[in-house]
N, C-alpha and C positions, 0 to 999 in steps of 0.2 A: 613378167608378172603373171601372165596367163598360166604358164607351166607350174609356177610356184604355187599358185592358188589351187590348181588341180591336184598337185602332189600334196599339199597340206590337207585338202579336203578328203583325199583318199586315205591318208595317214590317220586323220582324225576319225574318219568312219571306222577304220580298223581298230583304233583304240576303243571307240565306242562299243563295238561288238565284243572285244575282249573284256572291257570293264563290265558290260552286262552279263557275259557268261561268268566271269569271276564273282560278281555279286550273287547271281543266282546259284552258283554251286559251292564256292569256297567260303563266301561270307554269310550265306543264309543261316548256318548254324552258329555262327559266331557273333553276329550283331543282333541287337534288338531290332524288332520290327520298324520302329521309327527311324533308326539310322540306316537300316537297309533301304527304306523308301527314299531316303536323302540320296544315297549312293545311286539308286536306280534313276532318280531324277536328274542327276548329273550325266549319267550315260545316255538318257533319252535326249536331253538338250544338246548334248554333243554330237549326236547323230543328226539331229535336225539342222544344226549349224554346219556340219560337214557338208550336207547338201547345199546349204547356202553358199559355202565356199566354192564348190563345184559351179554353181550358178555365177558367182562373181568371177571365177576363172573364165568362164565362157563369155561373160560381158566385157571383160577388161580391154579386150582388143577393139571393141565396138564403141565403148563409152568409158574411156580409161580413168578419168578423174573419179567420178562418183563410184564406179565399180571397184576401184582400188581401195577407196575408203571402206566400202562395204567389206571387201575381204579382210582388211586389217581389223576392222571392228569385230568381224566374226571370230578372228583369231584371238584378240584381246578378251572378247566375251567368253570364249571356251576356256582360256586360261583362268580367268577370274571366276566365272560362274561355276562351270563344271569342276575345275580344279579346286575351288574352295569347298564345294559339296563332297568331293572325293576325300578331301583332307579332313573335313569335318566328321564324315562318317567313320573313317579309318582311326582317328585320334579321339573323337568324342569331345574335342575342344569346340564349344559352342561359339566362342568368340570369332572363329573362322567364318561364321555365317554373316558377319558384318561386311565381309568382302563380296559376297554373292550379288547383292543388289547393283553394284558397279558393273558387274559382268552382264547382268540383266539389262541395264541401260545401254551397254555396248551392243548387245544383241538387237535391241529395238532400234538403235541408231544405224546398225548395219543394214537392217531390212528397209529403213527409210532411204538409206544411200542407194540400195539396190533398186528400190522403186524409181529413184531420180535417174539412175543409170538407165533403166528400162525406157523411161520417157525421153531420154536423149538419144536412144538408138535411131539410126537412120530408117526411115519409112521404106517398107518393102514396095517393090514394084515400080 
């Protein structure tokens, strides 16, 4: 699980960078400002949670239960939150925004799970 979360975190970070560049260069002239901002929000939150996935990958061998939950919640949140924002921005279908809050809840739950994992880490020294 440790390697999987590290790999998914690295892949997600790379996708986030590519999405940010795509938004800044290819979409800037094609999307209205409000949809470009939506796309950029998706890329930004994907990067934040890619870092969270790396943290979950580090923690999973030390506090497996909660850290595993955190990692999967970050994956689900990325798909639901960032994925729905990317799709909304690219298609203009506003109904896709109804999915976004579920991703946000997954992100929040992931951070709570990561905090629980941190509290379960063995004491140093």
